[in-house]
Steps between C-alpha positions, in 0.01 A plus 500: 500500500652841401580744775222746605718794364512347153123438488435851618734646236329286236152619584612865535637472137178343377293773665742759361460365143121476536486858641711631216280329241179634665658852514595479127150387411337778705737754350432369143120512565521866636706595195249334265208673671679840490584450128133418437375807674750721321404352162125551575571863603692560181217355284240722673736794455508433127121490493487836686738638254278399209198662675698820560587507133130453415407796728737719293426336160124441551443429130678168538247379759330270251795266518424425866133421451372152569198387311357607157238727661741700708750519212233635257387764738848623584606491140195704396580773760862513390398536134265784581779687692777450236288519187598863435871404554547271206843655434608328828385155402850382382645610845202341683549169310867494598418568868228229488750243371757598761246468777393160371873398493518600870204266579653215313838551662345487843332178399835365385658583832221315684529203262877485549468516887227233494720275289795544736286434817533141616167314547659336801688782671297806392148379493342819634692720267435271197125497573488884534682544170281242335195700611652812352563316165139380510388867537691584181384199306137495608432867538741766382602316178132490405531880441413540129782745432762290675369192309557690172849614606590152606368343182691750286826362631517124476865484609490752789788695357335838473345448844853426642389150620723198497372223271430270794285763658305559181443124452388466863243772456357322199488167673328639808250705304414206278454278805267747675301534179348844589367668180720798421385760243781718368460870437745583220416871505484618863394858577760677298407394152171596323282187472425574135687187381811680377832313453643688795355232726748248365782697666317581828635208698 
């Protein structure tokens, strides 16, 4: 039988190793939770930035509408207000595209973080990001103008999207199967059926 001193040292070493492992796991968990909170805060900050932009550039509000009814109402109001400023339409179309790109880039950031979140170690974070992706696929990407802009760029290049992101959007939207009606004109092109609508997206 080993001396008491050796047994005590052995168990002290075992408890020390177990304690170190537990401390490392708790530290890792705290870091993962802090990283999740910071990521969530940054995502909401991006959304607040978009909303602040819309407050200044109110004529882009149609891009944030969910549902055909709301979209049609907001688009009509914008058309009434900017109808006498047709000389500004090229500028407004460029701003519209840039704002749409911001929306798609936020989506891509969420998609990238979702893909890098482990289903085993980051379940809460991955579930939250999955819910945000579902918001885009099932609600915001039903916006008729965003549908047209997305359809006008099959590769994602002009929207600054990576090919994997563009393909993922298509797969998810096809799987959800929500009817999406594109608006190729938007509020900044007369709806008289001119060829200008071909370049609107």
